[in-house]
MDTraj code that builds the backbone (N, CA, C; nanometers):
import mdtraj as md
import numpy as np

residues = "MET HIS TYR HIS ASN TYR GLU ASP LEU LEU GLU ASN ASN GLN GLU TRP ALA ALA GLU LYS LEU GLU GLN ASP PRO THR TYR PHE GLU LYS LEU SER GLN GLY GLN LYS PRO PRO PHE LEU PHE ILE GLY CYS SER ASP SER ARG MET PRO LEU ASN ASN PHE THR LYS THR GLU PRO GLY GLU LEU PHE ILE HIS ARG ASN VAL ALA ASN GLN VAL SER LEU THR ASP MET ASN LEU LEU SER VAL LEU GLU TYR ALA VAL GLU ALA LEU ASN VAL GLN HIS VAL VAL VAL CYS GLY HIS TYR PHE CYS GLY GLY VAL ALA ALA ALA TYR LYS GLY ASN ALA THR GLY VAL VAL GLU SER TRP VAL ASN PRO ILE ARG GLU ILE TYR LEU GLN ASN ARG VAL GLU ILE ASP ALA ILE GLU LYS GLU GLU ASP ARG VAL ASN LYS LEU ALA GLU LEU ASN VAL ILE ALA GLN VAL ARG ASN ILE CYS ASN THR SER VAL MET HIS ARG ALA PHE LYS THR GLY SER TYR PRO LYS LEU HIS GLY TRP VAL LEU ASP ILE ARG ASN GLY LYS ILE LYS GLU LEU GLU LEU PRO THR ASP GLU TRP ARG GLU LEU GLY ILE ILE PRO".split()
xyz = np.array([
    [1.2288, 0.4067, -1.2078],
    [1.2211, 0.4396, -1.0744],
    [1.3657, 0.5479, -0.9968],
    [1.3726, 0.6827, -1.0355],
    [1.5053, 0.7518, -0.9893],
    [1.5640, 0.6942, -0.8238],
    [1.6885, 0.6288, -0.8665],
    [1.7640, 0.6064, -0.7281],
    [1.8720, 0.7232, -0.6797],
    [1.8596, 0.7577, -0.5482],
    [1.9674, 0.8333, -0.5107],
    [2.1067, 0.8092, -0.4469],
    [2.1816, 0.8572, -0.4742],
    [2.3255, 0.8558, -0.4360],
    [2.3412, 0.8984, -0.2938],
    [2.4548, 0.8277, -0.2480],
    [2.4471, 0.8644, -0.1162],
    [2.4172, 1.0065, -0.0688],
    [2.5219, 1.1393, -0.1339],
    [2.5255, 1.2559, -0.1513],
    [2.4141, 1.2951, -0.1211],
    [2.2972, 1.2268, -0.1868],
    [2.1942, 1.3393, -0.2248],
    [2.0615, 1.3223, -0.0877],
    [2.1000, 1.2061, -0.0347],
    [2.0629, 1.2069, 0.1028],
    [2.1034, 1.2971, 0.1787],
    [2.1919, 1.2924, 0.2303],
    [2.2765, 1.4589, 0.3390],
    [2.1820, 1.5907, 0.2702],
    [2.1977, 1.5735, 0.1676],
    [2.1597, 1.6883, 0.0805],
    [1.9938, 1.7383, 0.0968],
    [1.9828, 1.6125, 0.0504],
    [1.8031, 1.6257, 0.0424],
    [1.7788, 1.6146, 0.2582],
    [1.8405, 1.6081, 0.3343],
    [1.7980, 1.6024, 0.4633],
    [1.8401, 1.7662, 0.4931],
    [1.9211, 1.8673, 0.4597],
    [1.9567, 1.9982, 0.4712],
    [1.8550, 2.0316, 0.4407],
    [1.7902, 2.0258, 0.2794],
    [1.6500, 2.0919, 0.2290],
    [1.5076, 2.1069, 0.3380],
    [1.5063, 1.9506, 0.3529],
    [1.3750, 1.9558, 0.4166],
    [1.4268, 2.0272, 0.5398],
    [1.5041, 2.0106, 0.6518],
    [1.5294, 2.0548, 0.8029],
    [1.4571, 2.2161, 0.7429],
    [1.5724, 2.2805, 0.6228],
    [1.5371, 2.4782, 0.6029],
    [1.4234, 2.4553, 0.6093],
    [1.2964, 2.3911, 0.5089],
    [1.1895, 2.3834, 0.4543],
    [1.0753, 2.3890, 0.6065],
    [1.1461, 2.2642, 0.6829],
    [1.0432, 2.2833, 0.8264],
    [1.0912, 2.3982, 0.8781],
    [1.1886, 2.4524, 0.8635],
    [1.2192, 2.5721, 1.0193],
    [1.1420, 2.7029, 0.8928],
    [1.1515, 2.6957, 0.8000],
    [1.0334, 2.8258, 0.7212],
    [0.9282, 2.8329, 0.7695],
    [0.8507, 2.6520, 0.7359],
    [0.6672, 2.6651, 0.7668],
    [0.6797, 2.6931, 0.9393],
    [0.7365, 2.6565, 1.0277],
    [0.7157, 2.6842, 1.1339],
    [0.8657, 2.6733, 1.2266],
    [0.9453, 2.7937, 1.2331],
    [1.0559, 2.7924, 1.3164],
    [1.0508, 2.7390, 1.4661],
    [0.9618, 2.6622, 1.5258],
    [0.9698, 2.5808, 1.6380],
    [0.9802, 2.4830, 1.6090],
    [0.9559, 2.4007, 1.4965],
    [0.9152, 2.2735, 1.4359],
    [0.9999, 2.1798, 1.5342],
    [1.1347, 2.1942, 1.5338],
    [1.2394, 2.1178, 1.6390],
    [1.2324, 2.1213, 1.7387],
    [1.2051, 2.2255, 1.7783],
    [1.2219, 2.2676, 1.9375],
    [1.0880, 2.1533, 2.0051],
    [0.9859, 2.1549, 1.9233],
    [0.9117, 2.1144, 1.9862],
    [0.8950, 1.9281, 1.9655],
    [0.9732, 1.9077, 1.8526],
    [0.9727, 1.7041, 1.8168],
    [1.1018, 1.7022, 1.9240],
    [1.1833, 1.8307, 1.9812],
    [1.2796, 1.7584, 2.0369],
    [1.2270, 1.7224, 2.2385],
    [1.0830, 1.7962, 2.2614],
    [0.9986, 1.7924, 2.3347],
    [1.0045, 1.6277, 2.4109],
    [0.9480, 1.5328, 2.2510],
    [0.8953, 1.4004, 2.3522],
    [0.7917, 1.3250, 2.2075],
    [0.7971, 1.2388, 2.2919],
    [0.6891, 1.1899, 2.1334],
    [0.5472, 1.1580, 2.2142],
    [0.3952, 1.1498, 2.1856],
    [0.3133, 1.0178, 2.2604],
    [0.2188, 0.9893, 2.0765],
    [0.2761, 0.9296, 2.0373],
    [0.1958, 0.9007, 1.9200],
    [0.0832, 0.8595, 1.8915],
    [-0.0053, 0.8409, 1.8645],
    [-0.1884, 0.7448, 1.9440],
    [-0.1500, 0.5691, 1.8472],
    [-0.0276, 0.5729, 1.7653],
    [-0.0253, 0.4314, 1.6595],
    [0.1125, 0.3721, 1.7429],
    [0.0960, 0.2454, 1.7294],
    [0.2507, 0.1512, 1.7040],
    [0.1981, 0.1303, 1.5726],
    [0.2819, 0.1319, 1.4793],
    [0.2635, 0.0592, 1.3596],
    [0.3873, -0.0859, 1.3105],
    [0.3653, -0.1904, 1.2943],
    [0.4310, -0.3616, 1.2647],
    [0.4698, -0.3756, 1.1493],
    [0.5660, -0.3192, 1.1048],
    [0.5586, -0.3379, 0.9369],
    [0.6655, -0.4093, 0.8977],
    [0.6273, -0.4353, 0.7234],
    [0.7705, -0.5271, 0.6427],
    [0.9224, -0.4010, 0.6445],
    [1.0353, -0.4797, 0.6447],
    [1.1328, -0.4011, 0.6094],
    [1.1224, -0.3698, 0.4806],
    [1.0595, -0.4384, 0.3771],
    [1.0480, -0.4089, 0.2174],
    [1.0897, -0.1911, 0.2174],
    [1.1799, -0.1804, 0.1009],
    [1.1807, -0.0563, 0.1114],
    [1.0919, 0.0256, 0.0407],
    [0.9693, -0.0366, -0.0141],
    [0.8722, 0.0030, -0.1143],
    [0.7380, 0.0194, 0.0245],
    [0.7782, -0.0015, 0.1661],
    [0.6339, 0.0360, 0.2866],
    [0.6849, 0.1435, 0.3476],
    [0.7690, 0.2595, 0.2908],
    [0.7671, 0.4226, 0.4200],
    [0.5869, 0.4297, 0.4289],
    [0.5592, 0.3294, 0.5556],
    [0.4413, 0.4219, 0.6130],
    [0.4205, 0.5556, 0.6437],
    [0.5022, 0.6349, 0.7037],
    [0.4893, 0.7770, 0.6842],
    [0.4096, 0.8385, 0.5709],
    [0.4876, 0.8030, 0.4460],
    [0.4403, 0.8649, 0.3298],
    [0.3347, 0.8025, 0.2982],
    [0.2903, 0.7072, 0.3006],
    [0.1366, 0.6129, 0.2642],
    [0.0209, 0.6356, 0.3548],
    [0.0629, 0.6872, 0.5075],
    [-0.0402, 0.7214, 0.5731],
    [-0.0461, 0.9315, 0.6035],
    [0.0765, 0.9564, 0.5289],
    [0.0446, 1.0984, 0.5165],
    [0.0977, 1.1542, 0.6832],
    [0.1910, 1.0528, 0.7304],
    [0.1908, 1.1623, 0.8944],
    [0.3546, 1.2228, 0.8868],
    [0.3715, 1.2553, 1.0028],
    [0.4006, 1.3622, 0.9931],
    [0.5366, 1.2806, 1.0825],
    [0.6712, 1.2932, 1.1277],
    [0.7540, 1.2440, 1.2584],
    [0.6716, 1.2890, 1.3666],
    [0.6567, 1.2300, 1.4364],
    [0.5529, 1.1674, 1.6086],
    [0.4997, 1.1474, 1.5721],
    [0.4079, 1.0680, 1.5379],
    [0.3148, 1.0756, 1.5324],
    [0.2765, 0.8741, 1.4730],
    [0.3618, 0.8491, 1.4201],
    [0.3653, 0.6517, 1.4719],
    [0.5012, 0.6249, 1.4738],
    [0.4835, 0.5373, 1.6351],
    [0.5855, 0.4510, 1.6548],
    [0.6038, 0.2783, 1.5481],
    [0.7103, 0.3148, 1.5340],
    [0.7100, 0.2324, 1.4422],
    [0.8446, 0.0746, 1.4558],
    [0.8184, -0.0505, 1.4307],
    [0.8461, -0.1708, 1.4038],
    [0.8667, -0.2436, 1.3189],
    [1.0015, -0.2035, 1.2441],
    [0.9427, -0.2890, 1.1144],
    [1.0484, -0.4196, 1.0556],
    [1.0239, -0.5435, 1.0546],
    [1.1053, -0.6581, 1.0029],
    [1.0843, -0.7649, 0.8665],
    [1.1487, -0.8393, 0.8256],
    [1.1064, -0.9350, 0.7190],
    [0.9921, -1.0229, 0.7265],
    [0.8851, -0.9248, 0.6864],
    [0.7413, -0.9876, 0.6572],
    [0.6820, -0.9916, 0.7620],
    [0.6841, -0.8042, 0.8558],
    [0.6076, -0.7912, 0.9653],
    [0.5818, -0.9346, 1.0692],
    [0.6766, -0.9739, 1.1195],
    [0.6593, -1.0753, 1.2174],
    [0.6543, -1.0698, 1.3485],
    [0.5512, -1.1269, 1.4383],
    [0.5624, -1.0767, 1.5699],
    [0.5510, -1.2193, 1.6078],
    [0.6910, -1.2256, 1.6946],
    [0.7796, -1.3613, 1.7247],
    [0.7649, -1.3343, 1.8676],
    [0.7141, -1.4215, 1.9773],
    [0.7168, -1.4022, 2.1292],
    [0.8459, -1.4122, 2.2114],
    [0.9355, -1.4713, 2.0800],
    [1.0427, -1.4751, 2.1419],
    [1.1873, -1.3527, 2.0967],
    [1.1355, -1.2364, 2.0335],
    [1.1772, -1.1250, 2.0203],
    [1.1810, -1.0376, 2.0909],
    [1.3059, -1.0154, 2.1462],
    [1.3117, -0.9180, 2.2465],
    [1.3362, -0.8074, 2.1843],
    [1.3171, -0.7806, 2.0446],
    [1.2971, -0.6167, 2.0003],
    [1.1858, -0.5836, 2.0286],
    [1.1166, -0.6767, 1.9469],
    [0.9927, -0.6549, 1.9085],
    [0.8839, -0.5668, 2.0391],
    [0.9261, -0.6960, 2.1496],
    [0.8450, -0.7308, 2.2689],
    [0.8610, -0.5769, 2.3575],
    [1.0151, -0.5001, 2.3510],
    [0.9854, -0.3963, 2.4048],
    [0.9573, -0.2723, 2.3181],
    [0.9835, -0.3052, 2.2438],
    [0.8692, -0.2020, 2.1597],
    [0.7440, -0.1874, 2.1766],
    [0.6793, -0.3324, 2.1556],
    [0.5380, -0.3250, 2.2242],
    [0.5126, -0.2782, 2.4065],
    [0.5893, -0.3256, 2.4230],
    [0.5762, -0.2764, 2.5782],
    [0.6123, -0.1310, 2.5875],
    [0.6771, -0.0867, 2.5518],
    [0.7284, 0.0550, 2.5564],
    [0.6098, 0.1173, 2.4795],
    [0.5358, 0.1034, 2.3608],
    [0.4260, 0.1340, 2.3163],
    [0.2960, 0.1587, 2.4248],
    [0.2661, 0.0222, 2.4512],
    [0.1778, 0.0320, 2.5206],
    [0.1540, 0.0713, 2.6976],
    [0.3146, -0.0021, 2.7924],
    [0.2960, 0.0911, 2.9039],
    [0.3070, 0.2352, 2.8571],
    [0.4331, 0.2644, 2.8052],
    [0.4860, 0.3929, 2.8771],
    [0.4464, 0.4700, 2.7675],
    [0.3888, 0.5104, 2.6557],
    [0.3407, 0.5958, 2.5581],
    [0.1853, 0.5433, 2.5348],
    [0.1062, 0.4715, 2.5961],
    [-0.0379, 0.4368, 2.6012],
    [-0.0555, 0.4969, 2.4990],
    [-0.0152, 0.4034, 2.3578],
    [-0.0664, 0.4023, 2.2228],
    [-0.2590, 0.3688, 2.2059],
    [-0.2935, 0.3729, 2.1105],
    [-0.4731, 0.3726, 2.1352],
    [-0.4816, 0.2857, 1.9922],
    [-0.3885, 0.2770, 1.9081],
    [-0.4199, 0.1722, 1.8642],
    [-0.2705, 0.0788, 1.7768],
    [-0.2785, -0.0437, 1.7638],
    [-0.1425, -0.1047, 1.7100],
    [-0.2033, -0.1806, 1.5754],
    [-0.1209, -0.1290, 1.4943],
    [-0.1440, -0.1772, 1.3119],
    [-0.0208, -0.2995, 1.3162],
    [-0.0961, -0.4170, 1.2597],
    [0.0381, -0.4484, 1.1601],
    [-0.0017, -0.4678, 1.0725],
    [0.0836, -0.4249, 0.9371],
    [0.0658, -0.4022, 0.8021],
    [0.1904, -0.4694, 0.7578],
    [0.0841, -0.5445, 0.6476],
    [0.1866, -0.6118, 0.5621],
    [0.1608, -0.5912, 0.3872],
    [0.2175, -0.6427, 0.3259],
    [0.1804, -0.5699, 0.1533],
    [0.1772, -0.7016, 0.0801],
    [0.0985, -0.6823, -0.0653],
    [0.0990, -0.8025, -0.1603],
    [0.2326, -0.7831, -0.1822],
    [0.2791, -0.9338, -0.2611],
    [0.4003, -0.8943, -0.3597],
    [0.5061, -0.8770, -0.2057],
    [0.4957, -0.9133, -0.1213],
    [0.6209, -0.9563, -0.0021],
    [0.6896, -1.0333, -0.1173],
    [0.8664, -1.0258, -0.0911],
    [0.9573, -1.1669, -0.1185],
    [0.8975, -1.2297, 0.0263],
    [0.9289, -1.1726, 0.0813],
    [0.9526, -1.2913, 0.2505],
    [0.8262, -1.3954, 0.2119],
    [0.7318, -1.3066, 0.1947],
    [0.6043, -1.4366, 0.2263],
    [0.6200, -1.5491, 0.0544],
    [0.6403, -1.4526, -0.0005],
    [0.6868, -1.5345, -0.1793],
    [0.7872, -1.6347, -0.1465],
    [0.8546, -1.6302, -0.0628],
    [0.9866, -1.7189, -0.0207],
    [0.9041, -1.8180, 0.0650],
    [0.8178, -1.8065, 0.1578],
    [0.8357, -1.8976, 0.2367],
    [0.7116, -1.9797, 0.1484],
    [0.5653, -1.9093, 0.1149],
    [0.5279, -1.9715, -0.0315],
    [0.5581, -2.0685, -0.0915],
    [0.6849, -2.0808, -0.1305],
    [0.7882, -2.1018, -0.2878],
    [0.8826, -2.2555, -0.1565],
    [0.8421, -2.2277, -0.0336],
    [0.9600, -2.3146, 0.0282],
    [1.0942, -2.3013, -0.0122],
    [1.1657, -2.1590, -0.0955],
    [1.2973, -2.1770, -0.1203],
    [1.4242, -2.0811, -0.0468],
    [1.3388, -2.0617, 0.1080],
    [1.4247, -1.9703, 0.1427],
    [1.5622, -2.0074, 0.1911],
    [1.6496, -1.9364, 0.2253],
    [1.7456, -2.0376, 0.3143],
    [1.8031, -1.9257, 0.4082],
    [1.8915, -2.0089, 0.5041],
    [2.0199, -1.9224, 0.5596],
    [1.9230, -1.9104, 0.6940],
    [1.9452, -1.8245, 0.7206],
    [1.8574, -1.6993, 0.8685],
    [1.7657, -1.6815, 0.8026],
    [1.6867, -1.6439, 0.6470],
    [1.5796, -1.5782, 0.6102],
    [1.5075, -1.7291, 0.6456],
    [1.4943, -1.8100, 0.6327],
    [1.4482, -1.9422, 0.6186],
    [1.3778, -1.9854, 0.7341],
    [1.4856, -1.9433, 0.8898],
    [1.4179, -1.9928, 0.9997],
    [1.3404, -1.8565, 0.9970],
    [1.3830, -1.7675, 0.9715],
    [1.2609, -1.6353, 1.0161],
    [1.1005, -1.6346, 0.9620],
    [1.1066, -1.6905, 0.8166],
    [0.9610, -1.7060, 0.7798],
    [0.9156, -1.8109, 0.7794],
    [1.0062, -1.9275, 0.8087],
    [0.8980, -2.0841, 0.8752],
    [0.7848, -2.0724, 0.9338],
    [0.7097, -1.9263, 1.0412],
    [0.6077, -1.9425, 1.0794],
    [0.5155, -1.8970, 0.9948],
    [0.5204, -1.8393, 0.8411],
    [0.4908, -1.8211, 0.7166],
    [0.4586, -1.9067, 0.6402],
    [0.5396, -1.9984, 0.6183],
    [0.5088, -2.1158, 0.5974],
    [0.4331, -2.1951, 0.6415],
    [0.4359, -2.2012, 0.7779],
    [0.3338, -2.3221, 0.8315],
    [0.1737, -2.2509, 0.7981],
    [0.1694, -2.1217, 0.8377],
    [0.0225, -2.0804, 0.8069],
    [-0.0243, -2.1138, 0.6833],
    [0.0605, -2.1419, 0.5933],
    [0.0521, -2.1645, 0.4446],
    [-0.0106, -2.3107, 0.4138],
    [0.0815, -2.3777, 0.5111],
    [0.0798, -2.5379, 0.5186],
    [-0.0494, -2.5816, 0.5806],
    [-0.1226, -2.4782, 0.6841],
    [-0.2335, -2.4781, 0.7253],
    [-0.3543, -2.4576, 0.6675],
    [-0.3112, -2.4205, 0.5990],
    [-0.4029, -2.3216, 0.4843],
    [-0.4319, -2.4249, 0.3456],
    [-0.3541, -2.4476, 0.2811],
    [-0.2986, -2.5183, 0.2058],
    [-0.4136, -2.5379, 0.1119],
    [-0.5461, -2.6251, 0.1758],
    [-0.6675, -2.6277, 0.0578],
    [-0.7524, -2.4726, 0.0185],
    [-0.7253, -2.3812, 0.0538],
    [-0.7808, -2.2860, 0.0641],
    [-0.6566, -2.1845, -0.0376],
    [-0.5686, -2.1913, 0.0304],
    [-0.4365, -2.0702, -0.1011],
    [-0.4487, -2.1410, -0.2293],
    [-0.4639, -2.3408, -0.2371],
    [-0.4270, -2.3859, -0.3301],
    [-0.5241, -2.3381, -0.4907],
    [-0.6794, -2.3425, -0.3994],
    [-0.7869, -2.3252, -0.4817],
    [-0.7594, -2.2015, -0.5319],
    [-0.6714, -2.0795, -0.5268],
    [-0.6390, -1.9645, -0.5690],
    [-0.5641, -1.9731, -0.7316],
    [-0.6279, -1.9107, -0.9032],
    [-0.5497, -2.0157, -0.9752],
    [-0.4327, -1.9285, -0.9885],
    [-0.4393, -1.8074, -0.9626],
    [-0.2309, -1.7524, -1.0009],
    [-0.2096, -1.7362, -0.9156],
    [-0.1091, -1.7697, -0.8841],
    [0.0639, -1.7566, -0.8053],
    [0.0410, -1.6698, -0.7293],
    [0.0721, -1.4903, -0.7988],
    [0.0628, -1.4093, -0.7331],
    [-0.0965, -1.3614, -0.6543],
    [-0.2141, -1.4531, -0.6986],
    [-0.3229, -1.4077, -0.5542],
    [-0.2809, -1.4994, -0.4152],
    [-0.1914, -1.5833, -0.4923],
    [-0.1708, -1.7169, -0.4306],
    [-0.0895, -1.6497, -0.2729],
    [0.0183, -1.6154, -0.3065],
    [0.0874, -1.5965, -0.2539],
    [0.0492, -1.4283, -0.1512],
    [-0.0321, -1.3287, -0.2315],
    [-0.1346, -1.2257, -0.1815],
    [-0.2146, -1.2443, -0.0408],
    [-0.2772, -1.4071, -0.0938],
    [-0.3527, -1.4371, -0.0069],
    [-0.2714, -1.4564, 0.1481],
    [-0.2366, -1.5590, 0.0724],
    [-0.0798, -1.5762, 0.2724],
    [-0.0570, -1.4363, 0.2899],
    [-0.0074, -1.3902, 0.1854],
    [0.0231, -1.2245, 0.2723],
    [-0.0833, -1.1579, 0.3740],
    [-0.2184, -1.1807, 0.3338],
    [-0.3036, -1.1462, 0.4490],
    [-0.3417, -1.2428, 0.5900],
    [-0.3145, -1.3651, 0.5533],
    [-0.3400, -1.4579, 0.6602],
    [-0.2163, -1.4703, 0.7568],
    [-0.0959, -1.4091, 0.6980],
    [0.0289, -1.3888, 0.7924],
    [0.0007, -1.3024, 0.8969],
    [-0.0941, -1.1258, 0.8092],
    [-0.1123, -1.0262, 0.9219],
    [-0.2129, -1.0630, 1.0521],
    [-0.2941, -1.1433, 0.9916],
    [-0.4228, -1.1885, 1.1219],
    [-0.3265, -1.2968, 1.1546],
    [-0.2476, -1.3269, 1.1391],
    [-0.1755, -1.4366, 1.2484],
    [-0.0958, -1.3425, 1.3256],
    [0.0170, -1.2749, 1.3401],
    [0.0308, -1.1979, 1.3737],
    [0.0037, -1.1116, 1.4644],
    [-0.1116, -1.0269, 1.4381],
    [-0.2222, -0.9727, 1.5360],
    [-0.2613, -1.0391, 1.6494],
    [-0.2564, -1.1562, 1.5970],
    [-0.3159, -1.2834, 1.6926],
    [-0.1597, -1.3280, 1.8032],
    [-0.0615, -1.3361, 1.7539],
    [0.0370, -1.3227, 1.7945],
    [0.0398, -1.1900, 1.8923],
    [0.0153, -1.0676, 1.8701],
    [-0.0025, -0.9884, 1.9799],
    [-0.0905, -0.9873, 2.0748],
    [-0.1750, -1.0187, 2.0607],
    [-0.2660, -1.0859, 2.1972],
    [-0.2029, -1.1771, 2.2552],
    [-0.1402, -1.2951, 2.2000],
    [-0.0555, -1.3706, 2.3241],
    [0.0494, -1.3632, 2.3709],
    [0.0568, -1.1368, 2.3413],
    [0.1836, -1.1440, 2.4602],
    [0.1731, -1.0930, 2.5776],
    [0.3055, -1.1270, 2.6956],
    [0.2435, -1.0989, 2.8327],
    [0.2184, -0.9293, 2.8207],
    [0.2674, -0.8524, 2.7779],
    [0.2182, -0.7467, 2.7510],
    [0.0950, -0.7114, 2.7536],
    [0.0563, -0.7277, 2.6467],
    [-0.1399, -0.7524, 2.5741],
    [-0.1779, -0.8296, 2.7096],
    [-0.1702, -0.9382, 2.7770],
    [-0.2471, -0.9337, 2.8739],
    [-0.2408, -0.9088, 3.0117],
    [-0.1271, -0.8218, 3.0422],
    [-0.1527, -0.7121, 3.1481],
    [-0.2721, -0.6157, 3.1239],
    [-0.2365, -0.5755, 2.9884],
    [-0.3349, -0.4728, 2.9512],
    [-0.4611, -0.4956, 2.9390],
    [-0.5007, -0.6233, 2.9084],
    [-0.6141, -0.6559, 2.8999],
    [-0.6680, -0.6737, 3.0143],
    [-0.6022, -0.7499, 3.1231],
    [-0.6571, -0.6970, 3.3137],
    [-0.6545, -0.5926, 3.3215],
    [-0.5947, -0.4865, 3.3295],
    [-0.6428, -0.3382, 3.3972],
    [-0.7935, -0.2724, 3.2889],
    [-0.8438, -0.4019, 3.1669],
    [-0.8991, -0.3557, 3.0782],
    [-0.9506, -0.1574, 3.0127],
    [-0.7608, -0.1631, 3.0330],
    [-0.7283, -0.0309, 2.9527],
    [-0.6296, -0.1062, 2.8345],
    [-0.6838, -0.0585, 2.7190],
    [-0.5403, -0.1972, 2.6244],
    [-0.5752, -0.0552, 2.4188],
    [-0.5195, -0.1072, 2.3856],
    [-0.4952, 0.0063, 2.2698],
    [-0.5599, -0.1460, 2.1833],
    [-0.6808, -0.0913, 2.0569],
    [-0.7411, -0.1305, 1.9432],
    [-0.6321, -0.2058, 1.8344],
    [-0.6741, -0.2952, 1.8210],
    [-0.6238, -0.3999, 1.6974],
    [-0.6243, -0.4199, 1.5957],
    [-0.5726, -0.3516, 1.4787],
    [-0.5417, -0.3675, 1.3359],
    [-0.5192, -0.4364, 1.2244],
    [-0.5194, -0.5499, 1.1099],
    [-0.4707, -0.5621, 1.0612],
    [-0.4462, -0.4789, 0.9133],
    [-0.3563, -0.4614, 0.8649],
    [-0.3686, -0.4065, 0.7198],
    [-0.2905, -0.4876, 0.6055],
    [-0.2905, -0.4377, 0.5140],
    [-0.2317, -0.4517, 0.4228],
    [-0.2177, -0.3356, 0.3052],
    [-0.0973, -0.3371, 0.2216],
    [-0.0922, -0.2577, 0.1134],
    [-0.0798, -0.2690, -0.0015],
    [-0.1701, -0.2163, -0.1032],
    [-0.1796, -0.2744, -0.1938],
    [-0.0905, -0.2254, -0.2788],
    [0.0449, -0.2628, -0.3396],
    [0.2194, -0.1618, -0.4256],
    [0.1187, -0.1556, -0.5648],
    [0.0407, -0.2081, -0.5828],
    [0.0021, -0.1749, -0.6974],
    [-0.0924, -0.0473, -0.7072],
    [-0.1371, 0.0272, -0.6149],
    [-0.2297, 0.1162, -0.6364],
    [-0.1894, 0.2261, -0.4963],
    [-0.1393, 0.2042, -0.4133],
    [-0.0423, 0.2490, -0.2785],
    [-0.1744, 0.2804, -0.1580],
    [-0.3067, 0.1351, -0.1853],
    [-0.3582, 0.1428, -0.1316],
    [-0.4000, 0.0716, 0.0360],
    [-0.4244, 0.1455, 0.1017],
    [-0.4466, 0.0357, 0.2296],
    [-0.5747, -0.0595, 0.2430],
    [-0.5241, -0.1792, 0.2764],
    [-0.7071, -0.2366, 0.2276],
    [-0.6752, -0.2978, 0.3889],
    [-0.8041, -0.2590, 0.4826],
    [-0.8357, -0.3626, 0.6208],
    [-0.8712, -0.4601, 0.6330],
    [-0.7987, -0.5132, 0.7151],
    [-0.8749, -0.6336, 0.7156],
    [-0.9490, -0.7005, 0.8438],
    [-1.0498, -0.7525, 0.7982],
    [-1.1230, -0.8119, 0.8992],
    [-1.1106, -0.9345, 1.0020],
    [-1.0930, -0.9046, 1.1220],
    [-0.9971, -0.9456, 1.1962],
    [-1.1226, -1.0634, 1.2445],
    [-1.0610, -1.1700, 1.2732],
    [-1.2014, -1.3100, 1.3148],
    [-1.2295, -1.3112, 1.5421],
    [-1.3032, -1.1608, 1.5305],
    [-1.2589, -1.1620, 1.6843],
    [-1.3247, -1.2130, 1.7635],
    [-1.4700, -1.3013, 1.7275],
    [-1.5255, -1.3285, 1.7672],
    [-1.4828, -1.4211, 1.7932],
    [-1.4849, -1.5708, 1.7068],
    [-1.3680, -1.6272, 1.7672],
    [-1.2488, -1.6105, 1.8179],
    [-1.1884, -1.5110, 1.8674],
    [-1.0657, -1.5446, 1.9246],
    [-1.1493, -1.4624, 2.0785],
    [-1.2477, -1.4487, 2.0742],
    [-1.2800, -1.4518, 2.2338],
    [-1.3689, -1.5440, 2.2710],
    [-1.4084, -1.6071, 2.1949],
    [-1.4399, -1.7336, 2.2319],
    [-1.3096, -1.8349, 2.2792],
    [-1.2285, -1.8214, 2.2065],
    [-1.1240, -1.9453, 2.2751],
    [-1.0165, -1.8479, 2.3483],
    [-1.0784, -1.6994, 2.4129],
    [-1.0201, -1.6396, 2.4955],
    [-0.8820, -1.5648, 2.5134],
    [-0.8825, -1.5162, 2.3333],
    [-0.7295, -1.4659, 2.2878],
    [-0.7437, -1.3324, 2.2852],
    [-0.8549, -1.3052, 2.3560],
    [-0.8988, -1.1103, 2.3452],
    [-0.9761, -1.0885, 2.4101],
    [-1.0473, -1.0040, 2.5453],
    [-1.1051, -1.0199, 2.6666],
    [-1.2886, -1.0128, 2.5573],
])
top = md.Topology()
chain = top.add_chain()
for i, resn in enumerate(residues, 1):
    res = top.add_residue(resn, chain, resSeq=i)
    for name in ("N", "CA", "C"):
        top.add_atom(name, md.element.get_by_symbol(name[0]), res)
traj = md.Trajectory(xyz[None], top)
């Protein structure tokens, strides 16, 4: 893999801006007039997860929040602000939690070897592992066990979104975004859409 140095980034930016203007002289003028993205993406901070690349989307199409192992914590003011703004001001139509296979945060939670702040941050994933230990431990290869945990983590975080005050308000109005759980397989660049247990969630009153 070719890594850029610091100066490359600034040069690349100049080239990119010039290319955009060549294609459309009003590109930045339009971009500066505001945003109306239909999607909120909650993804992992991993450097291999540039969501715009994987979905071939342009600036202005995705509203994005990223953190280690794509967590939706009900006490995270940063995430809650992003969610509230996306749902109530931008009126996004879709909220996607996107995890990925071979996630370092998920692997650390599975092995129980995270330390410091990261240990506290990934502790909810450790709990997901312990709750589903029988199912996960029955999988033969360790990397497949970690990847299964990555999927269960995404589903748990979508469920957490349903439990936010933001979504509770949206559910009451009857106008709310569709929720999706994705896992990116970085071995082939493809997105896997996970099946969410919506019937079960309805029965529990988590979603309307």
